[in-house]
C-alpha positions as CSV (number, residue, x, y, z in Angstrom):
1,M,-23.6,51.8,-145.9
2,A,-24.4,51.9,-142.2
3,Q,-27.6,51.9,-140.2
4,V,-28.1,52.9,-136.5
5,L,-30.4,50.6,-134.6
6,T,-31.7,50.6,-131.1
7,S,-31.7,47.6,-128.8
8,S,-34.7,46.7,-126.7
9,D,-33.0,48.3,-123.7
10,G,-32.2,51.6,-125.5
11,V,-28.6,51.1,-126.6
12,S,-27.6,52.6,-130.0
13,L,-26.1,49.9,-132.3
14,M,-24.1,50.3,-135.5
15,L,-25.0,47.9,-138.3
16,T,-22.6,48.2,-141.3
17,E,-22.9,46.6,-144.8
18,L,-19.6,45.0,-145.6
19,R,-20.7,43.9,-149.1
20,S,-23.8,44.3,-151.2
21,G,-25.4,41.3,-152.8
22,G,-28.5,39.3,-152.7
23,P,-31.0,37.9,-152.5
24,D,-29.9,36.3,-149.2
25,T,-28.6,38.0,-146.0
26,L,-25.6,37.1,-143.8
27,L,-25.2,38.8,-140.4
28,M,-21.8,38.7,-138.8
29,L,-21.2,38.9,-135.0
30,H,-17.7,39.6,-133.6
31,G,-15.9,38.5,-130.5
32,V,-15.1,40.4,-127.3
33,G,-12.9,43.4,-127.7
34,R,-13.2,43.5,-131.5
35,A,-15.7,45.1,-133.9
36,G,-17.7,44.2,-137.0
37,R,-15.0,45.3,-139.3
38,T,-12.9,42.3,-138.2
39,F,-14.9,40.4,-140.9
40,S,-14.2,42.9,-143.8
41,A,-11.7,40.7,-145.6
42,L,-13.6,37.4,-145.0
43,A,-16.8,39.0,-146.4
44,T,-15.2,39.5,-149.8
45,M,-14.6,35.8,-150.0
46,L,-18.1,34.4,-149.3
47,P,-20.8,33.6,-151.9
48,A,-22.0,36.5,-153.9
49,R,-25.7,35.7,-153.3
50,F,-25.3,37.0,-149.8
51,R,-25.6,40.6,-148.7
52,I,-23.2,40.8,-145.8
53,L,-23.7,43.0,-142.7
54,A,-21.7,43.3,-139.5
55,L,-23.0,44.4,-136.2
56,D,-20.9,46.3,-133.6
57,F,-22.0,44.9,-130.2
58,R,-22.8,47.4,-127.4
59,G,-19.6,48.9,-125.9
60,H,-17.7,48.0,-129.1
61,G,-16.8,49.9,-132.3
62,E,-19.3,52.6,-133.2
63,S,-22.1,51.3,-131.0
64,G,-23.1,53.0,-127.7
65,R,-22.2,52.1,-124.2
66,A,-24.5,50.3,-121.9
67,G,-23.5,50.9,-118.3
68,A,-23.1,47.5,-116.8
69,A,-25.3,45.6,-119.2
70,Y,-22.6,43.4,-120.9
71,R,-23.8,39.9,-120.3
72,I,-24.2,37.4,-123.1
73,M,-27.9,37.8,-122.8
74,D,-27.5,41.6,-123.2
75,Y,-25.6,41.1,-126.5
76,L,-28.4,38.8,-127.6
77,Q,-30.7,41.8,-127.5
78,D,-28.3,43.5,-129.9
79,A,-28.4,40.6,-132.4
80,L,-32.1,40.3,-132.2
81,A,-32.5,44.1,-133.0
82,A,-30.4,43.5,-136.1
83,I,-32.3,40.4,-137.2
84,D,-35.6,42.1,-136.6
85,A,-34.5,45.0,-138.8
86,L,-33.5,42.8,-141.7
87,P,-36.0,41.4,-144.3
88,G,-36.7,37.7,-144.7
89,Q,-34.5,34.9,-143.2
90,V,-31.0,35.7,-142.0
91,T,-28.0,33.5,-141.8
92,V,-25.8,34.4,-138.8
93,Y,-22.1,34.0,-138.5
94,G,-20.5,34.4,-135.1
95,H,-16.9,34.4,-133.7
96,S,-16.2,33.6,-130.1
97,L,-18.8,35.7,-128.1
98,G,-20.6,36.2,-131.4
99,S,-21.0,32.4,-131.9
100,L,-22.7,32.1,-128.5
101,V,-25.0,35.0,-129.5
102,A,-25.6,33.4,-132.9
103,A,-26.8,30.2,-131.3
104,A,-29.0,32.0,-128.8
105,S,-30.4,34.1,-131.7
106,A,-31.3,31.0,-133.7
107,A,-33.0,29.6,-130.6
108,A,-34.9,32.9,-130.0
109,R,-35.9,33.4,-133.6
110,P,-36.4,29.9,-135.1
111,G,-38.4,31.2,-138.0
112,R,-36.0,34.0,-138.9
113,V,-32.6,32.4,-138.7
114,A,-31.8,30.1,-141.7
115,A,-28.5,28.8,-140.5
116,V,-25.6,29.6,-138.1
117,L,-21.8,29.4,-138.5
118,L,-20.1,29.2,-135.2
119,E,-16.3,30.1,-135.1
120,D,-14.5,28.7,-132.1
121,P,-17.2,29.2,-129.4
122,P,-15.8,29.3,-125.9
123,S,-17.2,26.5,-123.8
124,A,-18.5,26.6,-120.2
125,A,-15.4,24.7,-119.1
126,F,-13.2,27.4,-120.7
127,W,-14.9,30.2,-118.7
128,A,-14.7,28.1,-115.5
129,G,-11.0,27.8,-116.0
130,L,-10.4,31.3,-117.4
131,A,-8.1,32.4,-114.5
132,E,-5.6,29.6,-115.4
133,T,-5.3,30.6,-119.1
134,Q,-3.3,33.3,-120.9
135,Y,-6.6,34.9,-121.8
136,H,-7.1,36.2,-118.2
137,P,-4.1,38.5,-118.2
138,T,-4.9,39.5,-121.8
139,F,-8.4,40.5,-120.7
140,E,-6.9,42.4,-117.8
141,A,-4.6,44.3,-120.2
142,M,-7.6,45.1,-122.5
143,Q,-9.5,46.4,-119.5
144,R,-6.5,48.7,-118.5
145,W,-6.2,50.1,-122.0
146,A,-9.8,50.2,-123.1
147,G,-11.3,53.5,-124.2
148,R,-7.9,55.2,-124.4
149,V,-8.8,57.5,-127.3
150,D,-6.0,59.9,-126.1
151,L,-3.5,57.4,-127.5
152,G,-2.9,56.8,-131.2
153,V,-3.3,53.3,-132.6
154,A,0.5,52.7,-132.9
155,E,1.2,53.8,-129.4
156,L,-1.6,51.7,-127.9
157,A,-0.5,48.7,-130.0
158,E,3.0,49.1,-128.4
159,K,1.6,49.3,-124.9
160,L,-0.7,46.3,-125.4
161,G,2.1,44.3,-127.0
162,N,4.3,44.9,-124.0
163,E,1.7,43.4,-121.6
164,V,2.9,40.1,-120.0
165,V,0.6,37.2,-120.2
166,K,2.8,34.5,-118.7
167,S,6.0,34.4,-116.7
168,W,8.4,31.7,-115.4
169,P,10.5,31.4,-112.3
170,D,13.7,31.8,-114.3
171,G,12.6,35.3,-115.3
172,R,11.4,34.5,-118.8
173,V,8.1,36.2,-119.9
174,L,5.6,35.9,-122.7
175,R,4.2,39.1,-123.9
176,I,1.1,39.7,-126.1
177,R,3.4,40.8,-129.0
178,D,5.0,37.3,-128.9
179,V,1.7,35.6,-129.8
180,R,0.2,38.3,-132.1
181,D,1.5,39.4,-135.5
182,A,2.0,43.2,-135.9
183,V,-1.1,43.7,-138.0
184,S,-3.4,41.7,-135.7
185,L,-2.0,43.6,-132.7
186,R,-2.6,47.0,-134.4
187,F,-6.2,46.0,-135.2
188,S,-6.7,44.9,-131.6
189,A,-5.4,48.3,-130.5
190,A,-7.7,50.2,-132.8
191,C,-10.7,48.2,-131.4
192,C,-9.5,48.7,-127.9
193,R,-9.6,52.5,-128.2
194,Q,-13.4,52.2,-128.8
195,L,-14.0,49.5,-126.2
196,D,-15.9,50.3,-123.0
197,P,-13.7,49.0,-120.0
198,A,-16.9,47.7,-118.4
199,V,-17.1,45.0,-121.1
200,M,-14.0,43.4,-119.7
201,T,-15.0,44.1,-116.1
202,T,-18.1,42.0,-116.6
203,I,-16.1,39.1,-117.8
204,L,-13.3,39.3,-115.2
205,E,-15.9,39.5,-112.4
206,G,-17.6,36.4,-113.7
207,R,-21.0,38.0,-114.4
208,W,-21.3,37.8,-118.1
209,M,-22.7,34.2,-118.2
210,Q,-25.6,35.1,-116.0
211,G,-28.9,33.9,-117.6
212,F,-27.1,32.1,-120.5
213,S,-27.5,28.3,-120.9
214,Y,-25.6,26.3,-123.4
215,E,-28.2,23.6,-123.2
216,Q,-31.0,26.0,-124.0
217,S,-29.2,28.1,-126.6
218,F,-27.4,25.3,-128.6
219,G,-30.0,22.7,-127.8
220,E,-32.8,24.8,-129.3
221,V,-31.1,25.5,-132.6
222,R,-33.1,23.8,-135.2
223,C,-31.4,25.2,-138.3
224,P,-28.3,23.9,-140.0
225,A,-25.1,24.7,-138.0
226,L,-21.4,24.8,-139.0
227,L,-19.3,24.4,-135.9
228,M,-15.6,25.4,-136.5
229,R,-12.9,24.7,-133.9
230,G,-9.4,26.0,-133.5
231,D,-6.6,24.1,-131.8
232,P,-6.5,24.7,-128.0
233,A,-2.7,24.4,-128.1
234,R,-2.7,27.4,-130.3
235,G,-5.3,29.4,-128.4
236,G,-8.5,27.8,-129.4
237,M,-11.2,28.0,-126.7
238,L,-13.0,24.7,-127.4
239,S,-11.5,21.3,-126.3
240,E,-12.2,18.1,-128.1
241,D,-14.6,16.9,-125.5
242,D,-16.5,20.2,-125.3
243,A,-16.7,20.4,-129.1
244,T,-18.2,16.9,-129.2
245,A,-20.7,17.9,-126.5
246,L,-21.7,21.1,-128.3
247,A,-22.2,19.3,-131.6
248,A,-24.4,16.8,-129.8
249,L,-26.7,19.6,-128.7
250,L,-27.2,21.0,-132.2
251,H,-29.9,19.6,-134.3
252,D,-28.2,19.6,-137.7
253,P,-24.4,20.1,-137.2
254,V,-21.4,20.0,-139.4
255,R,-18.1,20.1,-137.6
256,L,-14.8,21.3,-138.9
257,D,-11.5,21.4,-137.0
258,F,-8.6,23.7,-138.0
259,P,-5.4,22.2,-136.5
260,T,-3.1,24.9,-137.7
261,A,-4.9,27.8,-136.1
262,G,-6.1,29.0,-132.7
263,H,-9.0,31.2,-131.8
264,L,-9.0,33.8,-134.6
265,L,-9.7,31.5,-137.5
266,H,-11.1,34.3,-139.8
267,W,-7.6,35.9,-139.5
268,Q,-5.2,33.0,-139.2
269,V,-6.6,30.6,-141.8
270,R,-9.0,33.0,-143.7
271,S,-8.8,31.4,-147.1
272,E,-9.3,27.9,-145.9
273,L,-12.1,28.9,-143.7
274,A,-13.8,31.0,-146.5
275,G,-13.7,28.0,-148.9
276,L,-15.3,25.6,-146.4
277,A,-17.8,28.1,-145.1
278,S,-18.8,29.0,-148.6
279,A,-19.4,25.3,-149.4
280,F,-21.6,25.1,-146.4
281,L,-23.5,28.3,-147.3
282,E,-24.0,27.0,-150.9
283,C,-25.7,23.9,-149.5
284,L,-28.4,25.9,-147.7
């Protein structure tokens, strides 16, 4: 079941039910360049007492495009539209960008958000050093191929996979296909076909953090929070020091580290994550 919402600035948003259930509600927020269906498999593994819904952020998936309005604070308006459309208290799960929005949502709706689950939130230090990471050329590649509905998923997956993210003086190169399995790459391509290129432009031009404060968003979260961190050596976006600092801002945090996975925990260590997240949810 899907429902079309409208953000406060007039963008159409797709909210999809991944699994029926009740009496509680879990809202899932995806990362940049993906879509709500990234959580489809994980949703089947979480406690049955939750009805689980996933939002497609503006410029992603089945949601509408938003011109140049692709800052974190713009995505916050999308999440608030979903929270305001749902009954009772809502638990919010966010991955990457979605985790930043989840924290900001809890700060903005303290009486409505029951808890937050934050999967590998990128830190301020990560964004400051983005140009020095493999994510920068990856984001550039996503910008080049975004919105290419004229290409099939398989063809776009091949083109994305061939993009170089690192090179060495001796001629060796690292391509996206070298760090993504075939299924993950195909899913990324499917999402990229629906992606507004302006989403990536906003990040690459350094505008997407405008108006967002880690101290205000994380520091004003008063509900229970599960902070999940991947290994930076495997692509995680949160260093040990930054994870410690973010946990210190949260009022009631539980921290989990996943040393065998990188940034996409809900894909790379799905069963382990589901078991631990379920235990956290059952304690609410």
